[in-house]
C-alpha positions in Angstrom: 143.2 55.3 161.8 144.5 57.3 158.8 146.3 56.1 155.7 148.6 58.2 153.5 147.6 57.9 149.9 150.5 59.8 148.3 150.9 63.4 147.3 149.3 65.4 150.2 146.3 63.1 150.6 145.3 61.3 153.8 142.0 59.5 154.5 140.4 57.5 157.3 140.7 53.8 156.6 137.1 53.2 157.4 136.1 55.6 154.6 137.8 53.6 151.8 135.3 51.7 149.7 137.5 50.6 146.7 141.0 51.0 145.2 141.0 51.2 141.4 143.9 51.0 139.0 143.5 54.0 136.8 145.7 52.5 134.1 143.5 49.4 133.8 140.1 51.1 133.7 140.0 50.5 129.9 138.3 52.5 127.3 134.7 52.1 128.3 132.7 55.3 128.4 131.9 54.7 132.1 135.5 54.2 133.0 136.6 57.3 131.1 133.9 59.3 132.9 135.0 58.1 136.3 138.6 59.0 135.5 137.6 62.4 134.2 135.5 63.1 137.3 138.2 62.0 139.7 140.9 64.1 137.8 138.8 67.2 137.6 140.8 70.3 138.6 144.2 68.7 138.1 146.8 70.0 135.7 147.9 68.0 132.7 151.1 66.8 134.4 149.2 65.8 137.5 146.6 63.9 135.4 149.4 62.0 133.7 150.7 60.9 137.1 147.4 59.4 138.3 147.8 55.7 139.0 145.1 55.0 141.5 141.6 56.1 142.1 140.4 55.6 145.7 136.7 55.5 146.1 135.7 56.8 149.6 132.4 57.5 151.3 133.1 61.2 150.7 134.1 61.0 147.0 136.9 60.1 144.6 140.6 60.7 145.4 143.3 60.3 142.7 146.9 59.5 143.7 150.2 58.9 142.0 150.8 55.8 144.3 150.2 52.4 142.8 147.1 50.4 143.9 149.4 47.8 145.5 151.1 50.5 147.6 147.8 52.0 148.7 146.5 48.5 149.6 149.7 47.7 151.5 149.5 50.9 153.5 145.9 50.1 154.5 146.8 46.6 155.6 149.8 47.8 157.7 147.7 50.5 159.3 144.9 48.0 160.1 147.4 45.5 161.6 148.9 48.3 163.8 145.4 49.2 164.9 144.6 45.6 165.8 147.9 45.3 167.8 147.1 48.5 169.7 143.7 47.2 170.6 145.1 43.9 171.8 147.6 45.6 174.1 145.1 47.7 175.9 
């Protein structure tokens, strides 16, 4: 099952490891390094719009969606998958 993360990003649900709030990462050097790594290659405007860092088995994905929105989308997709399995 896939989940839409915002922007033009879609990922398999089973690949999602963690959902991090980019605004609450703090000022620690490790947190800044993580945000810099996740935002590499983005323009200044895109970097300012980053709200969530999704850690996957394939790497880091940044998205303008809030962490709560990403989590809700994953829960809904998981429920839909469970209902589909029960019907078959």
